C-alpha positions, -999 to +999 in steps of 0.1 A: +005+309+115-020+283+111-011+260+084-036+231+073-022+200+057-052+184+035-056+152+013-035+132+038-041+093+032-038+069+061-007+056+080-013+018+069+000+030+037+038+035+042+047+056+011+020+082+021+028+079+057+062+088+050+051+116+028+029+131+055+057+127+080+082+147+060+055+170+051+051+182+083+087+183+092+090+204+063+060+229+068+079+231+106+115+240+092+097+265+069+071+282+098+088+268+130+058+286+155+032+273+133+001+253+145-004+227+120-033+207+117-042+174+091-072+169+076-072+134+055-088+100+056-079+090+092-109+089+119-101+112+145-118+092+174-091+062+162-060+083+155-065+121+172-027+131+159+001+123+134+035+134+145+018+160+169-006+177+145-040+172+151-062+152+130-099+166+123-106+142+095-124+155+064-151+159+039-135+134+016-131+110+043-170+117+060-186+109+023-161+077+018-160+057+052-164+024+049-170+016+086-207+024+082-235+004+065-240+007+029-275+030+034-254+053+059-226+057+033-253+063+005-269+091+026-233+103+033-227+107-003-255+129-010-250+149+021-212+158+006-227+166-028-249+187-012-227+203+013-202+213-017-224+239-030-233+252+003-198+256+012-189+274-020-217+297-016-212+331-008-202+340+027-232+351+044-251+324+029-223+299+038-225+310+073-262+309+077-265+271+063-231+263+079-251+249+109-269+222+088-238+205+079-224+175+096-197+182+123-167+165+103-177+182+074-179+216+095-146+210+111-123+208+077-146+236+063-137+262+094-101+247+094-097+260+060-112+296+065-091+299+093-057+289+078-030+310+066-016+281+043-031+253+030-011+221+018-023+196-004+003+169+006+022+148-017+014+115-036-004+104-065-040+110-056-048+141-078-064+123-110-094+109-121-104+077-135-134+073-162-171+071-148-186+087-117-159+071-089-134+093-112-154+124-108-162+120-074-124+117-064-112+146-084-145+167-068-133+155-032-095+161-035-098+199-049-131+210-024-107+220+002-086+238-022-112+254-037-130+268-004-091+280+002-091+297-030-124+315-023-111+327+011-080+339-003-059+316+015-025+303-002-028+270-015+004+248-022+003+214-041+033+192-023+055+172-047+027+147-067+014+134-097-011+150-118-032+127-140-048+111-159-082+131-163-096+118-191-126+137-196-129+173-205-148+185-171-121+168-154-091+186-170-110+218-167-113+215-126-080+202-125-067+233-146-088+258-124-073+249-091-039+245-098-037+277-119-051+294-089-025+279-063+007+297-050+026+269-061+021+235-077+050+206-072+049+180-100+073+152-092+078+138-130+078+153-164+048+134-175+029+157-146+041+187-162+028+176-197-004+165-185-012+197-168+002+216-202-024+196-219-049+207-193-041+243-204-016+251-173+021+257-185+048+273-164+042+292-131+030+282-106+039+245-119+072+236-109+096+204-112+102+188-078+113+156-062+090+131-044+089+138-011+099+100+001+136+109-007+134+129+019+124+101+045+155+088+066+142+076+100+170+058+119+169+019+117+150+007+150+144-031+142+168-061+136+151-075+106+173-103+101+171-117+132+133-110+133+129-129+099+157-157+110+180-148+080+218-150+089+239-121+076+256-144+049+223-151+034+212-128+004+178-113+012+154-102-016+126-079-010+094-083-031+062-059-029+029-068-049-003-049-051-039-055-067-043-034-097-052-056-126-083-073-142-091-107-124-073-130-154-042-102-157-037-102-117-035-138-119-008-135-144+011-110-123+010-128-095+022-161-111+052-143-127+062-132-095+060-166-078+079-181-105+107-153-102+105-158-064+114-196-069+141-189-095+158-164-068+157-187-042+172-213-063+203-192-064+205-193-026+191-162-015+162-157+005+128-140-003+105-117+017+071-105+006+067-071+021+035-055+023+040-018+016+000-011+024-020-031+051-053-010+050-090-022+050-098+008+029-109-003-007-098-035+004-061-022-006-041-050+016-009-059+001-011-093+024-040-105+004-023-105-026+010-119-011-007-147+004-020-156-032+015-153-045+032-173-018+005-200-024+017-201-060+054-207-050+072-243-050+081-236-011+066-203+005+089-175+010+087-155+043+065-129+047+058-103+068+020-105+079+017-080+104+010-044+105+043-024+108+051+009+115+061+026+083+094+038+098+104+003+108+095-010+072+120+014+058+148-005+079+137-038+065+146-025+026+184-017+037+186-054+046+178-066+012+205-072-015+178-059-042+141-051-042+118-065-069+089-037-063+055-029-075+047-006-046+069+024-056+075+039-024+091+004-015+112+011-045+122+045-031+129+034+005+151+006-008+169+034-034+177+056-009+191+029+015+215+022-015+196-009-028+194-019-062+153-023-075+136-035-103+099-013-106+071-030-118+052+002-130+016+006-127+013+044-128+033+074-146+052+080-116+072+048-116+089+056-150+089+093-145+112+091-114+135+063-124+140+082-159+151+112-134+176+088-116+189+073-150+174+040-142+145+039-166+156+002-182+150-015-149+112-004-152+088-030-164+048-022-170+029-044-149+010-058-179+040-070-193+052-090-159+061-124-169+083-151-156+105-145-184+106-108-185+111-105-146+136-133-146+156-114-178+160-083-154+171-105-122+200-118-140+204-085-157+209-070-121+233-099-112+258-089-139+252-052-140+249-045-104+282-024-098+269-002-127+232+002-113+253+012-079+275+036-093+243+051-114+227+055-081+256+069-063+261+099-093+222+108-093+208+100-056+227+126-035+212+156-057+177+140-061+177+138-023+188+173-017+162+184-040+137+164-021+145+194+009+139+224-008+102+224+002+108+244+032+125+274+009+098+267-015+068+276+008+085+305+023+092+320-010+054+309-023+035+321+008+056+354+005+047+358-029+010+354-025+005+374+004+023+406-016-001+399-044-030+402-021-015+429+000-009+450-034 
């Protein structure tokens, strides 16, 4: 059996890397003899494989490659838009025009056509924003899925968020792809509601759990020794990201800095943890965290190097609590039994924390201030035992649900094949 996993991101995003690692493990659990290939945003010349699965690059990576000059990038985008109708053309015409396509585009198209199953990995990428960039994102996300569906290859959307889709054309495209999938797993109720507003209700949409809750690598580093923090000192983790307009971003960063100063005044140590360290789209948390550290009365600890996502998971386990903006940093901490205050920038944060009975610990990023963050930190100190009781009650079932994908894959592909055969 040949399984193609599409829409993979980069390993420098620890959350997405964890989702891909879990996805590959669960696909292998469902189909032990399968040959798995990954089509994602990593250059195969740099990273030829991920966890034993060959990487072939992708059409999406080809058109968005920031490693080429501006003129070539514009040309690649033009080629990408021209390639799409060729790939979606009737098979005889598509075969005739195939040699005209760039090698990386051909590789993904050929892998889709030759697959027995296409899995779109979990995450928060199936959305669109206003403007041309929003249309481009959703277009290239769904392109390999459209190719698979035209070839009769079953498509499964692993647990992910859907939306927003601000434009009618975006909603129609999303609905078209989701409706024709063998299974579409939504990781929070808001995504189910968004798909319903797009016109997709019921099957193949099903509520599921973020695959990050199934990510449990063994600890490999002594983080306290690495940071120089003794076992008797409470360690508080903080994650941040670039998200807001310039003035709002500055206010958010200064609010975090003031909160860090207040936490350190209690005798705790604080470490700024970069959950994402990629150059792609300038999305490197270390840049933000350097600014936050500069706003502090005394700079806190920082992890300023790129760290393997498995090793990073162990750092959260050393914390007394985490103040997390990157939501998979919150998941990494919660699955280690560590309480979190979650700063919300997309609906996945509130939706998943609501599932766990922890919605009152969510603060919208636009509302983050020294006062609002400080109030939650003070409340956590007094309600820590209650928080941990809720976590102990809710988390085991949630983690168990995160391990349902192998069974769901077998059931969904079995139904799809039976329908084709009938």
